[in-house]
VMD Tcl script that draws the C-alpha trace (Angstrom):
set ca {
  {-0.37 -0.19 -0.19}
  {1.09 3.45 -0.96}
  {0.69 6.26 1.52}
  {-0.51 9.26 -0.77}
  {-0.48 11.82 2.47}
  {1.15 15.19 1.52}
  {3.28 15.83 5.08}
  {2.57 19.17 6.54}
  {5.58 21.97 5.93}
  {5.74 25.23 8.80}
  {7.17 28.66 7.53}
  {6.94 31.19 9.61}
  {7.46 35.35 8.46}
  {7.09 37.97 10.28}
  {6.53 41.85 8.80}
  {5.94 44.67 11.06}
  {5.43 42.48 14.23}
  {2.51 40.28 13.00}
  {3.49 36.98 12.57}
  {2.33 34.58 9.71}
  {2.45 30.70 10.32}
  {2.13 29.10 6.77}
  {0.96 25.75 6.92}
  {0.64 23.24 3.85}
  {-0.17 19.50 3.73}
  {-2.15 17.61 5.70}
  {-2.37 18.69 9.49}
  {-4.25 15.98 11.50}
  {-2.80 14.19 14.98}
  {0.78 13.84 14.10}
  {1.58 17.41 13.06}
  {-1.30 19.51 15.67}
  {1.77 19.46 18.34}
  {3.93 21.11 15.80}
  {1.27 23.69 14.61}
  {0.30 24.48 18.44}
  {4.02 25.60 19.16}
  {4.13 27.94 15.84}
  {0.94 29.53 17.06}
  {1.38 29.73 19.98}
  {4.83 30.43 20.69}
  {4.37 34.07 18.92}
  {1.21 35.03 20.90}
  {2.88 33.97 24.03}
  {6.43 36.30 23.35}
  {3.90 39.43 22.50}
  {3.64 39.54 18.59}
  {0.88 42.49 17.66}
  {-0.74 39.88 15.95}
  {-0.58 36.20 14.66}
  {-2.24 35.05 11.04}
  {-2.66 31.23 10.54}
  {-2.34 30.72 6.92}
  {-3.80 27.19 6.59}
  {-4.40 28.30 2.41}
  {-2.25 25.44 1.44}
  {-3.35 23.10 3.62}
  {-4.93 20.38 2.02}
  {-6.59 17.89 4.77}
  {-7.57 18.90 8.73}
  {-8.95 17.23 11.15}
  {-10.34 17.70 14.76}
  {-7.31 17.93 16.81}
  {-5.85 20.78 14.20}
  {-9.71 22.82 15.06}
  {-8.81 22.29 18.97}
  {-5.58 23.72 18.17}
  {-7.02 27.03 16.69}
  {-9.41 27.27 19.21}
  {-6.73 27.23 21.80}
  {-5.05 29.91 19.76}
  {-7.57 32.00 19.65}
  {-8.19 31.92 23.19}
  {-4.74 32.36 24.27}
  {-3.96 35.44 21.80}
  {-7.11 37.05 23.27}
  {-5.36 36.31 26.65}
  {-2.62 38.07 25.86}
  {-4.42 41.09 24.14}
  {-2.72 39.87 20.55}
  {-5.22 40.16 17.37}
  {-5.42 36.54 15.81}
  {-6.67 35.87 11.85}
  {-7.00 32.39 10.28}
  {-6.81 32.50 6.19}
  {-8.71 29.44 5.55}
  {-9.52 29.74 1.67}
  {-12.57 27.42 0.71}
  {-11.49 23.75 0.73}
  {-9.87 21.37 3.41}
  {-10.22 24.33 6.91}
  {-13.33 26.69 5.86}
  {-15.91 23.79 5.26}
  {-15.13 22.04 8.32}
  {-15.31 25.11 10.54}
  {-18.04 26.11 8.91}
  {-20.02 22.61 9.35}
  {-19.21 22.11 13.08}
  {-20.15 26.38 13.53}
  {-16.71 27.24 14.91}
  {-16.47 30.02 11.32}
  {-18.63 32.04 14.27}
  {-16.47 31.68 17.06}
  {-13.15 31.89 15.13}
  {-11.55 34.61 13.34}
  {-11.74 33.04 9.76}
  {-11.09 34.56 6.56}
  {-10.81 33.36 2.51}
  {-7.17 34.75 2.22}
  {-4.07 35.68 3.84}
  {-4.28 39.06 2.35}
  {-7.72 39.79 4.22}
  {-6.75 38.37 7.66}
  {-3.62 40.53 7.70}
  {-6.09 43.55 6.94}
  {-7.81 42.16 9.94}
  {-5.50 42.08 11.97}
  {-4.10 45.56 11.02}
  {-7.96 46.68 11.01}
  {-7.86 45.65 14.74}
  {-4.51 47.08 15.46}
  {-5.37 50.39 13.82}
  {-8.84 50.71 15.96}
  {-6.86 49.70 19.65}
  {-4.17 52.55 18.43}
  {-7.26 55.36 17.78}
  {-8.12 57.60 20.78}
}
mol new
graphics top color blue
foreach p $ca { graphics top sphere $p radius 0.5 }
foreach p [lrange $ca 0 end-1] q [lrange $ca 1 end] { graphics top cylinder $p $q radius 0.2 }
display resetview
């Protein structure tokens, strides 16, 4: 039997204090801790904002959804702006079916997620 899974790849970029965690491939129980570390690290370090870029994710299981909820809650507790770029497929649709799209800051692409983080930052900085 041949394993056709796409191993997850994580990269991180930072621009003006906003950390973007890019996740490509399949995310499941085996990669959930790596995703958790990649998201919570910058949140706990006091980044201005964190964007989870899941637009390149081809599969996502429930353990990953738990990580996203944890990151969202931790970011809120640390007053760090957080957004998820999920596209339409493997991530957004299951989140919508579970109703998590009503809790999590879900956006169709990276630009929209970055704009949401920046918009929130601008609102905080205005008197």
